[in-house]
C-alpha positions in Angstrom: 156.5 69.0 69.7 160.1 67.8 71.2 161.2 66.5 74.6 161.4 70.0 76.1 158.8 71.5 74.7 156.6 68.7 75.3 158.4 69.3 79.3 157.8 72.9 79.5 154.1 72.3 78.4 153.0 69.9 81.0 155.1 72.3 83.8 153.1 74.8 82.3 149.5 72.2 82.5 150.0 71.6 86.4 151.3 75.2 87.4 148.2 76.1 85.5 146.3 73.8 87.8 147.9 74.8 91.1 147.0 78.7 90.2 144.0 78.3 89.5 142.7 75.8 91.7 141.7 73.8 89.2 140.3 70.2 88.8 140.0 68.8 85.2 136.8 66.9 84.1 136.9 64.0 82.4 134.2 63.6 79.5 134.2 60.7 77.8 134.6 60.7 73.9 136.4 64.4 73.9 139.2 65.8 72.9 139.9 68.5 75.0 138.9 68.4 78.7 138.1 71.3 80.3 139.5 72.6 84.0 137.1 74.0 86.4 138.0 76.4 89.4 137.4 74.0 92.5 136.0 71.3 90.2 132.4 73.6 89.9 131.0 72.8 86.5 128.5 75.6 87.1 131.3 78.2 86.4 133.3 78.7 82.9 135.9 76.3 82.6 139.1 78.5 83.1 141.2 76.5 80.3 140.8 73.5 78.0 143.4 70.9 77.8 144.2 68.2 75.4 142.7 64.5 76.8 145.9 62.6 75.4 148.4 64.7 77.8 145.9 64.3 80.9 146.4 60.4 80.4 149.7 60.3 80.1 150.4 62.9 83.1 148.1 60.0 84.9 150.0 57.1 84.0 152.9 59.2 85.6 151.3 59.7 88.5 151.8 63.8 88.2 147.9 63.6 87.9 145.8 61.7 90.4 142.0 60.8 89.4 139.2 62.1 92.3 135.8 62.1 92.9 135.6 65.6 92.2 137.8 65.8 88.7 141.4 65.0 87.8 143.7 66.9 90.4 147.4 67.6 91.3 149.3 64.0 93.4 150.5 65.5 96.6 153.8 65.0 95.6 153.8 67.2 92.4 151.6 70.2 94.9 154.4 69.7 97.5 157.5 69.7 94.6 155.8 73.0 92.7 155.1 74.8 96.3 158.3 73.9 98.1 160.8 72.7 95.6 161.9 69.6 94.4 164.0 68.5 97.1 163.0 71.7 99.9 160.6 69.5 101.7 160.2 66.0 102.9 158.6 65.6 106.6 159.2 62.1 108.3 157.8 62.0 111.7 160.7 60.7 114.5 160.8 60.6 118.2 162.9 63.2 120.2 164.5 63.5 123.7 164.3 66.2 125.9 165.7 66.6 129.4 165.2 63.8 132.1 164.8 61.6 129.2 161.3 61.8 128.4 159.8 61.0 124.6 158.6 63.4 122.4 157.0 62.4 118.9 158.0 65.4 116.6 157.7 65.9 112.2 160.8 67.3 111.0 161.6 68.5 107.4 164.4 66.0 106.7 165.6 67.7 103.9 165.6 71.5 105.8 169.0 71.5 107.2 172.2 70.1 106.5 172.0 68.2 110.2 168.6 66.6 109.1 170.2 65.4 105.5 173.0 63.7 107.2 170.3 62.2 109.4 168.8 60.5 106.2 172.1 58.9 105.3 174.1 55.7 106.3 177.2 54.1 106.5 178.4 51.2 104.7 177.7 49.2 107.7 174.1 50.4 107.2 174.4 52.5 110.1 172.6 56.1 110.8 175.5 58.5 110.1 174.0 60.5 113.1 171.8 58.5 116.2 168.5 60.4 117.9 170.2 61.8 120.3 172.7 63.5 118.1 170.6 64.9 116.0 168.7 66.3 119.1 171.3 67.8 120.6 172.2 69.5 117.3 168.5 71.1 117.7 169.0 72.2 120.8 172.3 74.0 120.2 170.3 75.8 117.0 167.6 76.6 119.2 170.5 78.5 121.6 172.2 80.3 118.8 168.4 81.4 117.6 167.3 82.6 121.1 170.9 84.4 121.4 169.9 85.9 118.3 173.3 84.9 116.1 170.9 82.5 113.7 169.7 83.1 110.2 166.7 83.8 111.3 164.2 86.8 109.9 163.4 90.0 112.2 160.3 90.7 114.6 158.4 93.4 115.8 157.5 92.1 119.6 155.4 95.3 120.5 152.9 94.6 117.8 149.4 93.4 118.1 148.5 89.4 117.9 146.7 88.2 115.0 143.5 88.7 117.5 144.2 92.1 117.5 145.5 92.0 121.7 148.4 93.7 122.6 151.6 92.2 123.6 152.4 93.9 127.0 155.3 91.6 128.1 156.4 90.5 124.6 159.7 92.6 124.6 160.2 91.6 128.0 160.4 88.1 127.0 162.4 88.4 124.5 164.9 89.8 126.2 165.1 87.0 129.2 165.1 84.7 125.9 167.8 86.2 124.2 169.8 86.3 127.7 169.1 82.6 128.4 170.1 81.3 124.9 173.0 83.5 125.6 174.3 82.1 128.4 173.6 78.6 127.5 175.5 78.9 124.2 178.3 80.1 125.8 178.4 76.8 128.4 178.2 75.1 125.2 181.5 77.2 123.2 183.3 77.1 126.6 183.2 72.7 126.9 183.5 72.9 122.7 186.6 74.6 121.9 187.0 77.6 119.1 187.2 75.2 116.3 184.4 72.8 117.3 182.0 76.1 117.9 183.3 77.2 114.7 182.3 74.4 113.1 178.6 73.6 114.6 177.8 77.7 114.4 178.4 76.7 110.4 176.6 73.8 110.2 173.9 74.7 112.6 173.6 78.0 112.7 174.2 79.1 109.0 173.6 76.0 107.6 176.7 75.6 105.9 177.9 72.5 103.7 180.4 70.0 105.8 182.7 70.6 101.9 182.2 74.5 102.1 183.9 74.0 105.6 186.2 71.3 105.1 188.0 74.1 102.2 187.8 77.2 104.8 189.7 75.1 107.6 191.8 73.3 104.9 190.9 70.1 106.4 190.9 66.1 104.5 187.2 65.6 102.8 185.6 63.4 105.0 187.2 65.7 108.3 184.3 67.7 108.2 182.0 64.8 109.6 183.9 63.1 111.6 184.1 66.6 113.8 180.6 67.2 113.9 180.3 63.4 115.2 182.8 64.4 117.7 181.4 67.8 118.9 177.4 66.4 118.7 178.4 63.4 121.1 180.0 66.3 123.6 176.9 68.4 123.1 174.8 64.9 124.1 176.7 64.6 127.3 176.1 68.5 127.7 172.4 68.3 126.7 171.6 65.3 128.1 169.7 64.5 125.2 170.4 60.5 125.8 167.1 58.7 126.6 167.1 58.0 130.4 170.5 59.6 131.1 170.3 62.4 133.4 172.8 64.9 134.7 172.6 66.9 131.5 174.6 69.9 132.0 175.8 68.9 134.9 177.8 65.6 133.7 180.4 67.8 132.1 181.0 71.3 134.1 181.2 74.3 132.4 184.7 75.4 133.2 186.0 71.6 130.9 188.8 72.0 129.0 188.0 72.4 125.5 188.0 69.8 122.9 191.7 69.0 121.2 190.3 68.2 117.4 193.6 66.7 115.7 193.8 64.8 119.6 189.4 63.7 119.4 190.3 63.0 115.5 193.4 60.2 116.6 191.2 59.0 119.2 188.5 58.3 116.7 190.3 56.5 114.3 192.0 54.4 117.1 188.4 53.8 118.1 
């Protein structure tokens, strides 16, 4: 069996374990080990596997030995369910208006902003601060509430899970959409057209910065610089710095929009 065949065989094995919710029972001296649904030996074995292959996968960390049998290791199960790089949940602290702290769990591989949050510059400083990340989430929430994000539609008149009716759901959805549109309009007026377009692409459509740079005819690395400038403005606009009040009032709605070339020049000079 060559390398490619071995890889396909291994992938088939672990997917069979996931699909059948099976656990492998180790039997001393046996060349083949049975896999039972839920590890229940009272049932017929779903399939048999080569014991040497299972031992190799245990050493590689793909499988793990438990009290009930050999099961998929948690990282293996996450990869099968969510993809190789689709999910990595970490705990962090976000800040809401007034400086209150709120612990949250975020999938740091789920969006462009959160992928950038994992990266550092040459000095070891995170590319985006906690306040910038929170501001990006606030802008994304406004996009979703205003109906401009990439989200699925919902039947607000449908029954709840418990069977009860949601008599005011449509009204609540309409009010949320109005509030989101108003908040989004204020943020865009403060940012200006070009920075708003960048944030719409990153926070609403999850576009990569490289694609935005090509579309805007920017040099390499300009997208990250402009994004950080825009998020700095949103930090003040939304008030996401802990302990600092006057969120939206800090920048009036009629403040002049950001001049991108001038802001880039100031950032390089600083």
